[in-house]
N, C-alpha and C positions, 0 to 999 in steps of 0.2 A: 215428780214422776209423771210422764205423759202416758196416758193409757188410751188405747183405741179399741173399738168394738164395732160390730155391724148392727145396724138398727134391725130389730126383730120385725118391724112393720114394712119398711121400704128397702132395706138392704144397704142404705147409705152408711158411710163410715162416720162414726162419732168419735171425736177427740175430747179428752178431758184431762186437765192437769190435776193430779191427785197427790195428797200428802202421803209420805211413807209412814208417818207417825204423828200422833198428837199427844203432847204433854199438857194436861189440863191445868196444871199449876202455872205453867208458862203462858198458855193460851186458853184461859177458862171459857172464852166465848165460843171456842170450837166444840165444846161439849154438846151444846144444843144441836149443832149440825149433825153430830154423831148420833145422838139419841132420837132425832127426828127421822134419821135415815137420809137426810138431804145430801150428806157428804158422799153417799154411795150411789146417788142418782145422776144419770147423764141424759141430756135431751138431744134428740136428733135435730140437726140444723135444717133438715129438709122437710120432714113431716111433723116435727114436734113431739114425736113419741118419746116418753120417758121410760127408762129401764134401769134396773138395778145392776150395779157392777160389783163383782167380787175380786179383790186384789190384795196382795200382801200388805198388811197394815198393822201397826201397833198402837193400841190405846194405853196410855200410861198415866196413872193417877198416883203420884208420889205420896200425897197426904193420906191416901187410903191404902198405901203399899200394895197397889194392884197393877198388874200388866195383863192385858188381854190381846193375844196375837190372832189376827185373822189369817187363817191358812194353817190347817192342822196336818200339813204334810211333813215329811222327814226334814226337809230343808229348813222350814220354819221352826220345827222342834229343836234342831241343832243350833240355830241362831239364838233361840230363847235360852237354851242350856248354856251357851257361850256367855251370854250377858250375865246369867246368874252366877256362873263359876268365876267370872272376872270381877264381880262386884260383891264383896263380902257384906256390904250394907244392905243387900237385897235378899239375904238369907231368910228373912221373915216375910217376904212378899208372897202373895198369892199370884201364881202365874198360870194363866189359863189359855188353852188353844181352842179355837172355834172354826167352823167350816163356812159360816155365812154371816153377812151383816146382821141378820135378825138374831142370830145366836149371840153375837157380840153385844148388841143392844140389850138383850135379856140379861147377860152377865152383869153389865153395868147397873141395871135396875135392881138386880138381886143384891149386889154388894152395897149400893146406895141405900137400900132399905134395911141394911144391917143384918141380912139373912145369910145363912150358909147355903152355898149352891149344892153341896152334897145332900144336906137335909131336904132341900127343895126337890132334888131329883128323886129322893125317897118318897116325898110327898106325892109327886106325879105318879110314881109306881103304885103306891097304895091306892090312890084315887082311881086309877085305871082298873086295878084289881077289884075294887068295890063296885065299880060300874059294870064289870063283867064284859068289857069290850075295849079294844085298843083305842087309846086316846092320845092325840098329839097336843100337848099342853105347853103354852108359852106364858111365863110369868109376866103380869102387867103391873100390879101394885098391891099394897096392903090397904085394906079398908078398916081403919081403926074403929069406926062406928059400928060396923057389922062384925068385928073381930074375925075377919076373913081375909084370905088371900084371893086375889082375882087372877084368873088365867084366861087366855084366849084359846079357843078350841075350834078347829074347822069342822063344820057339819053341813052337809047338803050344799056345798059350794059357798057357804057363808061362814063368817066368824062369829062364834057365840062367846059370851063371857060366862065363865063358870066360877062360882064362889066356893071355896074350900075353907072350912073352919080353921082358925089358928090352932085349935087343939090338935088337929091332924099333924100340922107342922111341928108342934111341940112334942108329940109322940115320936115323930121321926127324929127329932133331936135326941130323944132318949135312946132310940135304936142306934144312932150314931155314937153316942157316949158308950154304949155297950159293945161297940165294934171298932176299937181304936185302929184296926188295920185300914179302915177307910180313910181316916185323916192322914195316916202315915203314907198311904199310896197317893195322896193328893198333893204331896210336896213336889216342888219343881214344876217344870212345864207339863201340864196334863190336860186332857180333854175330858171334862166332867159332864157326862150326859147319860142317857139311858143305857147305851151300849157299855159304857164304863161300869155302870152300876150292876149290870147283868153278870159281870165277872165275879161278883160277890154274892148276889142273890138270884137264884133261879126262879 
């Protein structure tokens, strides 16, 4: 798929050949390019400016039974639903929709760490409530030595790393267990984020 965009610095046209999907069982070497964000970067041939591209894209990990679709619009949702309904072997898949490459990368990191993205969104919600201020949190990694989850959070134009105890995540897993409607509503193509969570918790 050939994508073109205008350079934000000089206005020149940038062309880049982009894959419509990556199956990491078939092409495991592509996973690093997805996780680093390199797959989504294009460089201007005139001034060298690098910028992020958002385009329809499917990340597929059959071994983890995971599909993440970049593009949370109705067309993408319909495509994802069609794949699910036509493939009985995918009924146990987690199928997620995201709006940006950053959200796609975060989803992969969450599931690679063996975490629930629903419980993690609850963890973000609880952390923001305890902080008494709106926080935009992106999951980075688990720190086993500290028994903590690490999140990136923008503050004063810079990114800070915020550590949240694993006990908070475990408490959120308990909340999830007591609210089975959350897991039920997460079946099929769904965008799990703070807006989705707000439908269940005010």
